[in-house]
C-alpha positions, -999 to 999 in steps of 0.1 A, spaced: 20 92 -229 -1 88 -198 10 55 -182 -23 50 -164 -43 55 -196 -19 31 -214 -27 4 -188 -64 11 -188 -64 22 -152 -87 47 -136 -77 63 -103 -102 78 -79 -108 84 -42 -125 56 -24 -161 61 -11 -181 44 17 -196 22 -10 -161 7 -18 -154 -5 17 -164 -42 12 -146 -45 -21 -114 -29 -7 -114 -51 24 -118 -82 1 -90 -69 -22 -65 -62 7 -73 -95 24 -68 -114 -9 -34 -98 -15 -20 -106 19 -38 -134 37 -50 -169 32 -46 -193 3 -59 -168 -23 -29 -145 -15 -5 -172 -26 -15 -166 -62 5 -134 -60 39 -127 -45 29 -102 -18 14 -128 5 21 -126 42 3 -160 48 34 -177 61 41 -151 87 7 -138 97 -28 -154 99 -61 -137 106 -71 -104 91 -50 -77 74 -76 -50 78 -113 -47 85 -142 -25 73 -137 -1 102 -100 4 94 -107 10 57 -136 34 65 -113 53 90 -88 60 61 -116 71 38 -130 95 64 -97 109 76 -92 146 65 -55 141 60 -58 108 41 -71 94 9 -76 58 -2 -67 58 -38 -88 32 -56 -76 18 -89 -101 3 -114 -97 -14 -147 -128 -20 -168 -150 -9 -138 -135 -35 -114 -114 -25 -83 -80 -40 -90 -57 -21 -65 -56 5 -38 -32 25 -16 -35 49 12 -19 83 11 -17 103 42 -3 139 45 20 141 75 36 176 74 67 175 52 61 140 40 34 116 29 28 81 42 21 53 18 2 23 31 -26 -2 26 -11 -10 -8 -28 -40 -25 -29 -53 -61 -52 -81 -70 -31 -113 -67 -41 -124 -102 -26 -92 -116 6 -91 -96 39 -94 -115 27 -75 -146 39 -40 -138 7 -27 -123 23 -19 -89 50 2 -105 24 24 -123 3 27 -91 31 37 -68 44 62 -93 9 78 -95 7 78 -57 41 96 -55 31 121 -82 -2 128 -65 14 133 -30 41 156 -44 17 177 -65 -12 179 -41 6 184 -8 40 196 -20 58 170 2 94 162 -4 94 126 8 72 95 8 75 72 39 62 37 44 67 9 69 73 -27 58 76 -58 79 114 -62 80 112 -100 74 97 -92 39 130 -90 21 115 -96 -13 90 -68 -8 117 -44 5 139 -52 -25 110 -43 -48 106 -10 -30 143 -4 -32 141 -8 -70 115 19 -70 139 43 -52 131 37 -15 159 33 10 160 14 42 165 36 72 171 9 99 145 26 120 123 -1 135 90 -1 153 75 -31 170 48 -52 155 16 -49 175 16 -84 190 -17 -92 207 -37 -68 185 -55 -92 162 -67 -63 140 -32 -66 124 -32 -104 121 -20 -133 142 18 -135 140 33 -169 132 68 -159 144 82 -138 173 106 -115 154 83 -93 134 89 -55 133 83 -27 109 111 -9 91 108 27 78 115 31 41 119 66 27 120 80 -9 127 116 -19 101 128 -43 112 146 -75 109 184 -74 94 199 -104 116 223 -124 105 259 -117 
């Protein structure tokens, strides 16, 4: 049975008309008091914005990227970025409405994103970066088959497009997952 259909979800590419709704969704999942409704909040480690209209539009317009938009009953409830990077795909900008977190929606969405990246681009791996201090989030990804690599990149301190850090030890860790190869 189609899991997306079973959950009443529709997946489509974002359009320019979706920018404001997607920015609001991403912000609500990670920043401010509204984000505390869900478990993905970064409100204790970062203030300010998570993204902006220009950043979302850049993903929509990029020829190697797509911003997968997830709807239920006509409302945008989640999104994720998929970017083709040679032999792997990058997964980012993942947000699920805080009111719907914890109900299994994220598992369905990431599985669909992995399937799409593998089938569309033929990539063997999915990569993502996660703030290393987000142990609960990393553990969730590990349960989905991602592994920690120990490869760190610095947080862009001083660039408020990514938020205003509330601590001085933030960095991103690369997580990697091999994608299933179809039987031929």
